[in-house]
C-alpha positions, -999 to 999 in steps of 0.1 A, spaced: -61 140 447 -98 133 457 -115 118 425 -147 132 408 -173 104 424 -203 95 404 -235 71 416 -237 44 390 -272 41 402 -279 76 384 -272 58 352 -287 23 360 -319 36 375 -319 73 366 -344 93 342 -329 98 305 -318 132 319 -298 116 347 -282 89 326 -269 118 302 -259 140 331 -239 110 344 -225 104 311 -212 136 307 -197 139 341 -180 107 337 -169 118 302 -155 150 316 -134 133 342 -121 110 315 -111 140 291 -93 159 320 -80 132 344 -84 99 326 -96 86 359 -127 90 381 -147 70 409 -179 54 412 -201 45 441 -233 29 445 -221 0 419 -234 -32 438 -201 -44 444 -204 -44 483 -179 -45 514 -189 -81 521 -180 -91 483 -146 -74 485 -139 -86 522 -145 -121 509 -126 -116 480 -94 -102 498 -96 -131 522 -94 -157 494 -65 -138 476 -46 -132 509 -47 -167 518 -33 -180 482 -5 -154 482 4 -167 517 13 -201 503 49 -212 499 65 -205 469 66 -238 456 30 -243 462 18 -209 443 41 -221 416 20 -252 411 -7 -228 395 15 -216 369 -1 -222 332 25 -231 305 22 -213 275 -3 -187 293 23 -159 294 5 -145 323 -31 -144 311 -41 -175 333 -28 -188 365 1 -176 385 29 -153 374 57 -151 401 81 -122 406 106 -109 377 83 -117 349 62 -84 340 79 -49 337 61 -15 323 69 -7 290 102 8 282 116 -6 318 141 -30 324 132 -39 357 107 -59 366 77 -48 390 78 -58 425 48 -77 423 35 -113 416 -1 -119 403 -27 -145 395 -51 -138 363 -86 -150 352 -104 -145 319 -139 -149 309 -158 -173 331 -173 -190 299 -138 -194 285 -140 -230 278 -172 -231 265 -160 -204 239 -130 -222 231 -105 -200 248 -79 -208 270 -94 -224 305 -89 -204 337 -67 -222 365 -88 -237 393 -73 -228 425 -99 -247 451 -71 -271 457 -53 -246 476 -78 -222 487 -112 -238 495 -140 -222 477 -119 -195 462 -128 -206 426 -167 -198 434 -157 -162 450 -135 -150 421 -165 -162 397 -187 -143 416 -167 -111 413 -158 -117 378 -195 -115 368 -203 -87 390 -174 -65 377 -179 -77 341 -217 -65 345 -205 -29 360 -179 -26 332 -205 -32 304 -228 -4 319 -201 20 321 -189 14 284 -228 24 275 -223 55 293 -188 60 275 -208 52 241 -232 81 248 -209 104 257 -185 100 226 -214 101 202 -223 66 191 -252 42 200 -251 33 235 -250 -5 223 -216 2 207 -197 -19 227 -221 -46 237 -215 -68 210 -177 -66 212 -179 -73 249 -201 -101 248 -173 -119 230 -146 -100 249 -115 -112 270 -117 -90 300 -93 -99 325 -93 -100 364 -60 -99 382 -51 -101 416 -18 -87 428 3 -91 456 31 -65 460 50 -80 493 61 -61 522 96 -45 521 115 -44 552 146 -30 534 141 -7 504 150 -24 474 180 -16 454 160 -14 421 123 -11 410 90 0 424 60 -19 427 45 -8 395 67 13 374 50 43 355 24 29 328 -8 28 311 -36 4 308 -37 -17 276 -76 -21 276 -107 -1 273 -112 7 309 -103 -6 342 -122 -11 371 -102 -11 405 -117 -17 439 -100 -1 470 -66 -16 474 -54 -28 509 -28 -2 514 -18 33 499 4 39 469 -12 45 434 -3 78 421 -12 95 385 5 121 364 -14 153 370 -2 187 353 32 171 349 33 160 389 26 125 406 -2 130 430 -16 102 451 -54 91 446 -76 90 474 -110 73 473 -133 55 495 -133 18 502 -165 13 487 -159 32 455 -144 17 424 -116 37 405 -123 38 370 -95 44 342 -92 49 308 -68 24 286 -49 29 256 -76 10 235 -101 35 244 -78 64 238 -70 53 203 -106 44 196 -114 83 203 -84 97 188 -71 110 225 -102 126 233 -106 103 260 -70 104 281 -52 69 290 -32 85 323 1 75 333 0 60 367 22 39 392 26 22 425 52 33 447 72 16 473 58 23 507 73 47 533 95 35 562 69 31 587 49 7 562 74 -10 545 61 -41 568 27 -39 552 21 -59 519 -1 -47 495 -33 -62 476 -49 -51 446 -73 -65 421 -80 -48 387 -107 -58 362 -93 -47 326 -123 -44 303 -111 -59 269 -132 -64 236 -133 -91 213 -101 -96 191 -112 -84 160 -127 -54 171 -112 -25 150 -97 1 173 -95 28 141 -101 62 153 -136 69 151 -142 96 123 -161 122 143 -130 126 166 -107 135 138 -105 170 128 -81 196 116 -74 207 153 -71 166 161 -53 152 133 -56 111 133 -29 102 159 -30 62 159 -28 36 130 -56 15 124 -52 -20 143 -73 -45 158 -79 -51 196 -61 -86 195 -33 -73 176 -27 -44 197 -28 -65 228 -3 -89 215 18 -60 205 17 -44 241 23 -81 256 54 -81 238 63 -49 253 59 -59 290 76 -91 290 42 -114 287 44 -124 250 
């Protein structure tokens, strides 16, 4: 499946009419597929290549070296998380992956759990990750303004919750599979927890989404960012915008020797943001489908379900 692809410059540098058109195109894709792709976003190939080089260098370290970056008590929200920990909601088999996770770049200043520095293992990686996080955070903030316009609230509706938010950047390594695993796939069917997710082109194929009841592989250009709706935004809009089920499948026989690296950026608001369904998204045809809850409480609920809390 080729995703609807939009130019972010139509939003950031466009006329009022172009901004409205961008918002409507993005919203239409989110209503029907839950996914879209954006180009002209400012996160270039040089940014991506530098990031992938650092991430691959880290995951090529031996197991003991990687485990030195496990942050006790962080429950996967900071630092390294090894194999066999995270699983999809409702699954008993762990996903076939390991990952490293960062929170806001000003976490310590805000009294949040500090990020784990990794320069001691991969020279310059902290600076590379910081630059990537800040760029992706800015892109996510702009996209949420377009989402706000589409769902009929002030375009700055999400600005304050995101300024105090807890967005997460995750580097994922799905190792090569010389032999077919007896149990589990790279990432079992799931929905994302957050508002929206930004995903740069992965190093190998494998992402699939549910469309009309069937699993369909996603195809985008390397320079595009894949954007998808998370459960928090689905709750807020009472299902008007769809959080679509997706997965990462195991490679075909001829590609089992290839690892896969993926780097999603999960846009999270501040913990006390209410996710109560917007009143104008509730009607006789669309009765309220979700109970009232804050972003923080919902995040904790979901982390428990996937083995990270």
